[in-house]
C-alpha positions in Angstrom: -2.6 67.5 -21.7 0.4 69.2 -20.2 3.9 67.8 -20.4 3.9 66.9 -16.7 0.6 65.1 -17.1 2.0 63.1 -20.0 5.0 62.1 -18.0 2.8 60.9 -15.2 0.7 58.8 -17.6 3.8 57.4 -19.1 5.1 56.4 -15.7 1.8 54.7 -14.8 1.9 52.8 -18.0 5.5 51.7 -17.5 4.7 50.6 -14.0 1.7 48.7 -15.2 3.7 47.0 -17.9 6.4 46.0 -15.4 3.9 44.6 -13.0 2.2 42.5 -15.7 5.6 41.1 -16.8 6.5 40.4 -13.2 3.2 38.6 -12.6 3.7 36.5 -15.7 7.2 35.6 -14.5 5.9 34.6 -11.1 3.2 32.4 -12.6 5.7 30.7 -14.9 7.9 30.0 -11.9 5.0 28.5 -10.0 4.1 26.3 -12.9 7.5 24.8 -13.2 8.0 21.3 -11.7 9.7 21.4 -8.3 11.9 18.7 -6.9 9.7 15.9 -5.6 9.9 15.0 -1.9 8.4 12.5 0.5 5.6 14.3 2.4 4.2 13.2 5.8 0.5 14.0 6.3 -1.3 13.5 9.6 -5.0 12.9 10.4 -7.1 11.6 13.3 -8.0 8.4 11.4 -4.4 7.7 10.3 -1.2 9.2 9.0 0.5 8.5 5.7 3.5 9.4 3.5 3.1 10.3 -0.1 5.6 10.8 -3.0 4.6 12.5 -6.2 7.3 12.4 -8.9 8.2 15.4 -11.0 6.5 14.0 -14.1 2.8 13.4 -13.6 2.5 9.7 -12.6 0.4 7.1 -14.4 -0.6 4.9 -11.5 -0.5 4.5 -7.7 1.6 2.1 -5.7 0.5 1.6 -2.0 3.3 0.4 0.3 2.5 -1.5 3.5 5.3 -1.6 6.0 6.2 -4.6 8.2 5.8 -5.1 12.0 7.4 -2.5 14.2 10.5 -3.5 16.3 10.6 -2.6 19.9 11.1 1.2 20.3 10.4 1.9 16.6 8.0 4.6 15.5 5.6 3.5 12.8 6.2 6.8 11.0 9.9 6.1 10.8 9.3 2.7 9.4 6.8 3.8 6.8 9.1 6.6 5.8 12.0 4.1 5.4 9.8 1.8 3.2 8.5 4.5 0.9 12.0 6.0 0.5 13.3 2.7 -0.9 10.7 2.9 -3.7 11.4 6.5 -4.8 13.7 5.4 -7.6 11.1 3.0 -8.9 8.5 5.7 -8.8 10.6 7.8 -11.1 11.3 4.8 -13.4 7.8 3.5 -13.6 5.9 6.8 -13.2 4.2 6.0 -9.9 2.7 8.0 -7.1 3.7 6.3 -3.8 1.5 6.1 -0.7 2.7 4.6 2.5 0.1 4.4 5.3 1.4 4.7 8.8 0.0 1.7 10.6 0.8 2.7 14.2 0.0 0.8 17.3 -2.7 3.0 18.8 -4.8 3.0 15.7 -3.8 -0.1 13.7 -1.7 -2.2 16.1 -1.6 -5.9 17.0 -4.5 -6.8 19.2 -3.1 -10.1 20.4 -4.8 -13.5 20.2 -4.1 -13.8 16.5 -5.9 -10.6 15.7 -3.1 -8.5 14.2 -4.6 -5.1 13.7 -3.9 -3.7 10.2 -2.5 -7.0 8.9 -6.1 -8.4 9.4 -7.6 -5.1 7.9 -8.7 -3.9 11.4 -8.5 -0.2 12.5 -9.6 1.8 15.5 -11.2 4.7 13.7 -11.4 3.3 10.2 -10.7 -0.2 8.9 -7.2 -0.5 7.5 -8.4 -1.5 4.0 -10.9 1.4 3.9 -8.2 3.8 5.0 -6.1 2.7 2.0 -9.2 3.1 -0.3 -9.7 6.6 1.0 -6.1 7.6 0.3 -6.2 6.1 -3.2 -9.5 7.9 -4.0 -7.9 11.1 -2.8 -4.7 10.8 -4.9 -6.1 9.2 -8.0 -6.8 12.6 -9.5 -3.1 13.3 -9.4 -2.4 10.5 -12.0 -2.8 10.6 -15.7 -4.9 7.5 -15.6 -7.2 8.9 -13.0 -7.8 5.2 -12.0 -8.6 4.0 -8.5 -7.1 0.7 -9.4 -3.5 0.5 -8.0 -0.4 -1.6 -7.4 0.1 -3.0 -3.9 3.2 -4.1 -2.0 3.9 -5.2 1.6 6.6 -7.0 3.5 6.1 -9.5 6.4 3.2 -8.2 8.4 2.6 -5.7 5.5 2.5 -8.8 3.3 -0.3 -10.2 5.5 -2.2 -6.9 4.9 -1.6 -7.3 1.1 -2.9 -10.8 0.8 -6.0 -10.0 2.9 -6.6 -6.8 1.0 -6.4 -8.5 -2.4 -8.9 -11.3 -1.5 -11.3 -8.6 -0.1 -11.0 -6.0 -2.9 -9.7 -7.9 -6.0 -11.3 -5.4 -8.4 -9.2 -2.5 -6.9 -5.9 -4.2 -7.8 -3.7 -4.0 -10.9 -1.1 -6.3 -9.4 0.1 -7.0 -5.9 3.2 -8.6 -4.4 3.4 -10.3 -1.0 6.9 -10.1 0.3 7.8 -12.8 2.9 4.5 -13.0 4.8 4.1 -15.7 7.4 0.3 -15.8 7.5 -2.4 -15.7 4.8 -6.2 -15.9 4.4 -6.9 -19.3 2.8 -9.8 -19.8 0.4 -11.8 -22.0 2.8 -15.0 -21.4 4.7 -14.0 -23.9 7.3 -11.6 -21.4 9.0 -12.7 -18.0 10.2 -11.2 -14.7 9.0 -8.3 -13.8 9.1 -6.9 -17.3 8.4 -9.8 -18.4 6.2 -12.8 -17.0 4.5 -15.2 -18.0 7.3 -17.4 -15.3 8.8 -16.1 -13.4 11.8 -18.2 -11.5 14.3 -16.2 -10.2 17.2 -15.7 -7.4 19.7 -12.1 -6.3 19.7 -10.3 -4.2 22.4 -7.7 -1.6 21.5 -4.6 -0.7 23.6 -6.4 2.2 25.3 -9.3 -0.1 26.4 -11.7 1.2 23.7 -13.8 -1.5 22.0 -15.2 -1.9 18.5 -17.0 -4.7 16.7 -16.1 -6.3 13.4 -18.5 -8.2 11.2 -16.6 -9.8 8.4 -18.0 -12.0 5.5 -15.9 -13.0 2.5 -16.7 -14.3 -0.9 -14.7 -17.3 -2.3 -15.3 -15.8 -5.8 -13.2 -12.8 -4.7 -10.4 -15.2 -3.7 -10.7 -16.7 -7.2 -10.4 -13.2 -8.8 -7.5 -12.3 -6.6 -5.6 -15.4 -7.7 -4.9 -13.7 -11.1 -3.5 -10.6 -9.5 -1.0 -11.5 -6.8 2.6 -12.9 -6.6 4.8 -13.8 -3.7 8.5 -13.0 -3.2 10.5 -14.6 -0.5 14.2 -15.3 0.4 15.6 -18.8 0.2 17.2 -18.3 3.7 13.8 -17.3 5.3 13.5 -20.7 7.1 12.3 -19.8 10.6 9.5 -22.0 11.8 6.2 -20.2 12.0 3.4 -20.7 14.6 0.6 -23.0 13.7 -2.5 -21.2 12.4 -5.9 -22.5 11.2 -6.0 -23.6 7.5 -2.3 -23.2 7.1 0.0 -25.9 5.8 3.7 -25.9 6.1 6.3 -24.8 8.8 8.3 -22.1 7.2 7.3 -19.0 5.2 8.4 -20.6 2.0 6.3 -23.8 2.7 3.3 -21.7 3.7 3.6 -19.5 0.6 3.6 -22.5 -1.7 0.7 -24.0 0.1 -1.4 -20.8 -0.1 -0.5 -20.4 -3.8 -1.7 -23.9 -4.6 -5.0 -23.5 -2.7 -5.6 -20.1 -4.3 -5.1 -21.5 -7.8 -7.3 -24.5 -7.1 -10.1 -22.3 -5.8 -9.8 -20.2 -8.9 -10.4 -23.2 -11.1 -13.6 -23.9 -9.3 -14.9 -20.6 -10.6 -13.7 -21.3 -14.2 -10.8 -18.9 -13.8 -7.1 -19.4 -14.3 -5.2 -18.7 -11.1 -1.7 -17.3 -11.5 -0.4 -17.0 -7.9 3.3 -17.8 -8.1 6.1 -18.0 -5.5 9.5 -16.4 -6.4 12.2 -17.7 -4.1 15.3 -15.4 -4.2 18.5 -17.2 -3.6 20.7 -16.2 -0.7 18.3 -13.7 1.0 16.7 -14.0 4.4 13.8 -12.1 5.9 15.0 -8.7 4.6 12.6 -6.2 3.2 15.4 -4.0 1.8 17.1 -6.9 0.0 13.8 -8.2 -1.5 12.6 -4.8 -2.7 14.3 -4.9 -6.1 12.9 -8.3 -6.8 9.4 -7.2 -5.7 9.7 -4.2 -8.1 10.7 -6.5 -10.9 7.7 -8.8 -10.3 5.4 -5.9 -10.2 6.7 -3.9 -13.2 9.3 -6.1 -15.0 12.7 -5.0 -16.3 
């Protein structure tokens, strides 16, 4: 081999060595954790926000936002809710999911049939939408579990209590923040206020129609009673509309009534109900002010 050929071979080897080192460097950079961020994902069935902390999370927390004020976008509200929980995600190693329960797909239908809060949805039922999201993201947790924590405020709290009595086996622990309406463990009142069967055609805002056929098991209500807590402000004293099965005038009175009935029903099935009502002094109907107390009830400390 001539000198010139040797030089060429040496140059090729050097370039190959440099490229290999560069590739290793790039791969190392890609494998390093990046700063976590709240991500907005959109889909025909429904949109959602997700937050994955830097360290691989252990479990999932689903966050159900409250009713929209006039002129508010559901995406803005869901984003605001999930953002409040980011510091708790880091502290308790949680992956956060906040469904966007917008009016066209999950909105209030009127006549007491409140869209997502009653687990209804235009393209997919609100509870099945949450199940689908949890199934998708469970592989991102160290537990790999499809059981999760659940939080919701006001209308979101209505979603929580109705989700828990429908899918108790999916829940690690849930907290209802200042809901005004519940599903009581009685067959004498139809869903969504009781456990009685509901067969109904519902009409969405765009005029499209869908049918719901809902049956509920009182044993599921008994199982749920060991997995749900209520947090509410002492100043949350606005009178609530009368609803079937409900007892009490304010959110506090109704919460205590539901907790009693849930725990009584649990005993009928030989279980120990543990629904408790945590009244927080000096706070009204404020999701942001109640969030730290909800986190404490869910995770302690």
